[in-house]
Backbone as JSON, one array per atom type, in Angstrom:
{
  "sequence": "MPQAFDRTPLRATTLELIYEWFHRGIAAYSLLFGVMYWVRLIGIYEGANWRFDLMPVHWQVASVTLAALFPFAASGLWMLASWGPVIWFICAAIEVVMYVGFPELFGTKWQIVTSHGIVALLYCTFRIVFYLRNRKQVD",
  "N": [[47.37, 100.1, 90.05], [49.72, 98.47, 90.09], [51.56, 100.07, 88.81], [52.73, 101.75, 90.62], [54.77, 100.36, 91.75], [56.47, 99.82, 89.73], [59.35, 100.89, 88.93], [62.14, 102.5, 87.51], [65.47, 101.33, 87.9], [67.84, 102.99, 90.02], [70.63, 104.64, 88.72], [74.02, 105.27, 88.9], [75.83, 108.14, 87.92], [78.7, 108.7, 85.82], [80.32, 110.63, 87.0], [79.49, 110.46, 89.68], [80.34, 107.86, 90.28], [83.12, 108.17, 90.0], [83.53, 109.95, 92.07], [82.84, 108.34, 94.27], [84.92, 106.42, 94.13], [87.05, 108.12, 94.5], [86.63, 108.81, 97.18], [87.1, 106.29, 98.29], [89.76, 105.87, 97.6], [91.0, 107.9, 99.1], [90.31, 106.9, 101.54], [91.91, 104.6, 101.71], [94.4, 105.83, 101.72], [94.16, 107.28, 104.12], [93.98, 105.17, 105.93], [96.52, 104.09, 105.64], [98.06, 106.24, 106.66], [97.11, 106.17, 109.3], [98.04, 103.65, 110.11], [100.77, 104.15, 109.95], [101.07, 105.95, 112.08], [100.34, 104.26, 114.18], [102.43, 102.41, 114.02], [104.52, 104.0, 114.86], [103.66, 104.39, 117.5], [103.79, 101.82, 118.66], [106.44, 101.17, 118.6], [108.05, 100.4, 116.4], [109.14, 102.21, 114.78], [111.91, 103.79, 113.22], [113.65, 105.96, 114.55], [114.67, 108.86, 116.48], [112.7, 109.16, 118.39], [111.57, 106.55, 118.98], [109.9, 105.02, 120.53], [106.85, 105.07, 122.42], [107.02, 105.95, 125.14], [109.39, 107.31, 125.08], [108.99, 109.49, 123.52], [108.61, 113.04, 123.06], [106.15, 115.06, 124.79], [104.48, 116.53, 123.01], [104.63, 115.01, 120.65], [103.56, 112.63, 121.58], [100.87, 113.32, 122.12], [100.0, 114.12, 119.54], [100.49, 111.77, 118.02], [98.89, 109.79, 119.25], [96.33, 110.91, 118.95], [96.08, 111.11, 116.11], [96.52, 108.46, 115.37], [94.21, 107.3, 116.24], [92.18, 108.78, 114.93], [92.68, 108.73, 112.1], [92.22, 105.98, 111.1], [89.5, 105.88, 111.73], [88.47, 107.92, 110.12], [89.09, 106.72, 107.68], [87.35, 104.49, 107.65], [84.86, 105.8, 107.57], [85.07, 107.19, 105.14], [85.35, 105.05, 103.35], [82.88, 103.79, 103.58], [81.33, 105.71, 102.47], [80.1, 107.51, 104.11], [78.64, 110.47, 105.47], [80.08, 111.69, 107.47], [82.7, 110.92, 107.13], [84.47, 112.5, 105.36], [84.56, 114.74, 107.03], [85.91, 113.92, 109.37], [88.3, 113.19, 108.15], [89.12, 115.76, 107.3], [89.58, 116.98, 109.79], [91.78, 115.47, 110.67], [93.62, 116.13, 108.64], [93.82, 118.89, 109.05], [94.98, 118.94, 111.59], [97.49, 117.78, 111.02], [98.51, 119.65, 109.18], [98.68, 121.93, 110.79], [100.56, 120.93, 112.59], [102.91, 120.53, 110.98], [103.23, 122.93, 109.57], [102.63, 125.03, 111.32], [104.12, 124.47, 113.62], [106.97, 123.85, 113.04], [109.39, 123.65, 114.37], [108.95, 121.85, 116.39], [107.77, 119.53, 115.21], [109.01, 119.19, 112.8], [109.38, 119.61, 109.21], [107.22, 118.55, 106.81], [106.57, 118.76, 103.84], [105.5, 117.26, 101.8], [103.35, 115.86, 102.9], [101.69, 117.96, 103.72], [101.2, 119.17, 101.23], [99.91, 117.04, 99.9], [97.58, 116.81, 101.43], [96.46, 119.31, 100.85], [95.99, 119.05, 98.08], [94.09, 116.97, 98.05], [92.01, 118.2, 99.49], [91.42, 120.29, 97.73], [90.56, 118.82, 95.45], [88.3, 117.6, 96.57], [86.69, 119.86, 97.12], [86.34, 120.72, 94.48], [84.85, 118.59, 93.4], [82.49, 118.89, 94.95], [81.61, 121.42, 94.12], [81.12, 120.95, 91.4], [79.05, 119.05, 91.61], [77.13, 120.67, 92.85], [76.68, 122.64, 90.86], [75.71, 121.0, 88.81], [73.35, 119.98, 89.97], [71.95, 122.36, 90.32], [71.6, 123.11, 87.69], [69.91, 121.06, 86.82], [67.59, 121.62, 88.22], [66.69, 123.99, 87.1]],
  "CA": [[48.17, 100.01, 91.24], [51.06, 97.93, 89.88], [52.46, 101.09, 88.3], [53.42, 102.38, 91.75], [55.96, 99.57, 92.07], [57.31, 99.72, 88.53], [60.27, 102.02, 88.86], [63.43, 102.18, 86.9], [66.51, 101.31, 88.93], [68.72, 104.15, 90.07], [71.95, 104.41, 88.14], [74.98, 106.32, 89.23], [76.5, 108.73, 86.77], [80.15, 108.51, 85.84], [80.86, 111.55, 88.0], [79.22, 109.89, 91.01], [81.22, 106.71, 90.47], [84.47, 108.69, 90.23], [83.51, 110.52, 93.42], [82.89, 107.22, 95.21], [86.26, 105.85, 94.11], [87.89, 109.13, 95.12], [86.48, 108.59, 98.62], [87.74, 105.03, 98.67], [91.21, 106.1, 97.51], [91.39, 108.67, 100.28], [90.17, 105.99, 102.68], [93.13, 103.78, 101.76], [95.46, 106.77, 102.1], [93.98, 107.56, 105.54], [94.33, 103.97, 106.67], [97.99, 104.04, 105.62], [98.55, 107.22, 107.63], [96.79, 105.65, 110.62], [98.99, 102.55, 110.4], [102.08, 104.75, 110.2], [101.08, 106.47, 113.45], [100.35, 103.11, 115.08], [103.8, 101.87, 114.0], [105.29, 104.89, 115.74], [103.25, 104.18, 118.88], [104.17, 100.52, 119.22], [107.89, 101.1, 118.73], [108.75, 99.87, 115.24], [109.66, 103.39, 114.1], [113.36, 103.94, 113.31], [114.0, 107.36, 114.72], [115.06, 109.19, 117.84], [111.52, 108.94, 119.23], [111.11, 105.28, 118.43], [108.96, 104.37, 121.42], [105.91, 106.04, 122.96], [107.48, 106.54, 126.39], [110.55, 108.14, 124.8], [108.57, 110.65, 122.72], [108.19, 114.25, 123.78], [104.71, 115.11, 125.01], [103.77, 116.99, 121.82], [104.51, 113.88, 119.72], [102.64, 111.66, 122.17], [99.5, 113.78, 121.9], [99.7, 114.08, 118.1], [100.48, 110.39, 117.55], [97.7, 109.09, 119.77], [95.15, 111.49, 118.31], [96.0, 110.76, 114.69], [96.41, 107.0, 115.26], [92.8, 106.96, 116.45], [91.29, 109.45, 113.99], [92.86, 108.37, 110.68], [91.43, 104.79, 110.73], [88.09, 106.25, 111.83], [88.18, 108.63, 108.87], [89.15, 105.75, 106.59], [86.12, 103.7, 107.62], [83.78, 106.67, 107.11], [85.24, 107.46, 103.72], [85.1, 103.82, 102.6], [81.43, 103.54, 103.59], [80.71, 106.87, 101.86], [79.31, 108.19, 105.13], [78.8, 111.92, 105.4], [81.04, 112.13, 108.48], [84.04, 110.5, 106.74], [85.29, 113.64, 104.97], [84.73, 115.66, 108.15], [86.98, 113.39, 110.21], [89.55, 113.35, 107.39], [89.49, 117.17, 107.36], [90.15, 117.23, 111.13], [93.12, 114.88, 110.65], [94.46, 116.93, 107.75], [94.06, 120.17, 109.71], [95.94, 118.69, 112.67], [98.82, 117.6, 110.43], [98.96, 120.92, 108.61], [99.1, 122.77, 111.92], [101.8, 120.36, 113.12], [104.08, 120.7, 110.12], [103.39, 124.31, 109.12], [102.57, 125.92, 112.46], [105.13, 124.15, 114.63], [108.04, 123.07, 112.42], [110.48, 123.43, 115.32], [108.6, 120.68, 117.2], [107.41, 118.35, 114.42], [109.74, 119.15, 111.54], [108.6, 120.04, 108.05], [106.91, 117.48, 105.85], [105.79, 119.45, 102.83], [104.77, 116.28, 100.98], [102.08, 115.58, 103.57], [100.89, 119.19, 103.64], [100.79, 119.31, 99.83], [98.92, 116.0, 99.57], [96.3, 117.2, 102.05], [95.93, 120.43, 100.07], [95.47, 118.54, 96.8], [92.87, 116.22, 98.33], [90.97, 119.17, 99.83], [91.07, 120.98, 96.48], [89.75, 117.89, 94.65], [87.01, 117.44, 97.24], [85.93, 121.09, 96.85], [85.99, 120.71, 93.07], [83.72, 117.66, 93.25], [81.29, 119.47, 95.54], [81.17, 122.52, 93.25], [80.55, 120.35, 90.19], [77.75, 118.49, 91.99], [76.22, 121.79, 93.09], [76.31, 123.22, 89.57], [74.89, 120.02, 88.09], [72.01, 119.94, 90.59], [71.29, 123.64, 90.03], [71.22, 123.06, 86.27], [68.77, 120.14, 86.7], [66.39, 122.25, 88.79], [66.22, 125.03, 86.16]],
  "C": [[49.56, 99.41, 90.99], [52.05, 98.97, 89.37], [53.25, 101.76, 89.42], [54.71, 101.63, 92.07], [56.9, 99.4, 90.88], [58.17, 100.97, 88.41], [61.55, 101.57, 88.2], [64.49, 102.2, 87.99], [67.36, 102.57, 88.86], [70.08, 103.77, 89.5], [72.83, 105.59, 88.46], [75.6, 106.85, 87.94], [78.0, 108.45, 86.89], [80.8, 109.41, 86.88], [80.66, 111.01, 89.41], [80.1, 108.69, 91.29], [82.66, 107.15, 90.72], [84.57, 109.27, 91.63], [83.57, 109.43, 94.49], [84.28, 106.62, 95.27], [87.29, 106.83, 94.66], [87.83, 108.97, 96.64], [87.22, 107.33, 99.07], [89.27, 105.13, 98.57], [91.73, 106.87, 98.7], [91.24, 107.83, 101.53], [91.41, 105.12, 102.82], [94.32, 104.62, 102.22], [95.38, 107.09, 103.6], [94.34, 106.35, 106.4], [95.85, 103.8, 106.73], [98.58, 105.01, 106.63], [98.28, 106.75, 109.06], [97.74, 104.55, 111.04], [100.38, 103.12, 110.68], [102.16, 105.35, 111.61], [101.06, 105.35, 114.47], [101.75, 102.48, 115.15], [104.69, 102.7, 114.92], [104.94, 104.63, 117.21], [103.75, 102.87, 119.47], [105.67, 100.27, 119.19], [108.64, 100.51, 117.57], [109.44, 100.99, 114.46], [111.16, 103.51, 114.31], [113.73, 105.42, 113.39], [114.38, 107.61, 116.17], [113.92, 108.92, 118.82], [110.85, 107.63, 118.84], [110.1, 104.56, 119.31], [108.09, 105.43, 122.1], [106.45, 106.71, 124.22], [108.73, 107.4, 126.22], [110.21, 109.4, 124.0], [108.34, 111.85, 123.61], [106.66, 114.3, 123.85], [103.95, 115.56, 123.75], [103.62, 115.88, 120.79], [103.58, 112.81, 120.28], [101.19, 112.05, 121.88], [99.12, 113.66, 120.42], [99.58, 112.63, 117.61], [99.24, 109.64, 118.0], [96.43, 109.6, 119.08], [95.01, 111.03, 116.87], [95.93, 109.25, 114.47], [94.97, 106.55, 115.46], [91.91, 107.54, 115.35], [91.45, 109.01, 112.53], [92.13, 107.07, 110.31], [89.92, 105.04, 110.79], [87.64, 106.99, 110.58], [88.15, 107.67, 107.69], [87.87, 104.92, 106.51], [84.94, 104.54, 107.15], [83.86, 106.97, 105.64], [84.92, 106.22, 102.89], [83.61, 103.53, 102.5], [80.65, 104.66, 102.93], [79.77, 107.58, 102.82], [79.6, 109.69, 105.09], [79.84, 112.43, 106.4], [82.48, 111.75, 108.12], [84.92, 111.66, 106.31], [85.52, 114.64, 106.11], [85.87, 115.2, 109.05], [88.31, 113.48, 109.48], [90.03, 114.79, 107.46], [90.11, 117.52, 108.71], [91.57, 116.69, 111.19], [94.07, 115.72, 109.8], [94.79, 118.27, 108.4], [95.07, 120.02, 110.84], [97.35, 118.56, 112.09], [99.35, 118.89, 109.81], [99.43, 121.86, 109.71], [100.41, 122.26, 112.51], [103.0, 120.77, 112.28], [104.29, 122.12, 109.61], [103.46, 125.26, 110.31], [103.67, 125.71, 113.48], [106.28, 123.32, 114.05], [109.22, 122.81, 113.37], [110.21, 122.23, 116.23], [108.43, 119.42, 116.38], [108.22, 118.2, 113.14], [108.85, 119.66, 110.41], [108.43, 118.85, 107.11], [105.98, 118.08, 104.81], [105.02, 118.48, 101.94], [103.4, 115.99, 101.58], [101.16, 116.79, 103.47], [100.35, 119.39, 102.22], [99.73, 118.27, 99.47], [97.57, 116.32, 100.2], [95.66, 118.36, 101.29], [95.32, 119.99, 98.76], [94.16, 117.79, 97.01], [91.73, 117.18, 98.67], [90.5, 119.93, 98.6], [90.2, 120.1, 95.58], [88.36, 117.71, 95.25], [86.12, 118.66, 96.97], [85.49, 121.15, 95.4], [84.81, 119.78, 92.81], [82.43, 118.29, 93.78], [80.74, 120.61, 94.68], [80.52, 121.97, 91.99], [79.18, 119.74, 90.49], [76.72, 119.59, 92.21], [75.74, 122.39, 91.76], [75.43, 122.28, 88.76], [73.47, 119.97, 88.65], [71.25, 121.23, 90.32], [70.8, 123.69, 88.59], [70.0, 122.16, 86.07], [67.48, 120.76, 87.21], [65.82, 123.27, 87.82], [65.57, 124.48, 84.95]]
}
């Protein structure tokens, strides 16, 4: 009977550790984006739309939505929760639509669009590698 309790401890592989730190890096990045939207909302932003009540409606909607969702995504990514990448993807999709779909309203910020694309590509690469590794272990 004591053999049932004698188990070797689980150890994360190097790939799993890199994946965890990737999530945590994106969590920090998401928190930074969330803080930047909060800065815009509370009026510290140095631009034409420096205060919430002076912003056009499209910026009000985008700023409030992303100021709430980015920190939420950051907490999910940091905790390695399954919903963290989903919320990050929603935030990234909103920003891509803002800057690529409506450049006349939001301007063009190709750095943000590119960074979201790179993160999504890395995430897909990790998932494919994990899938192939698990499939190889089953065979």
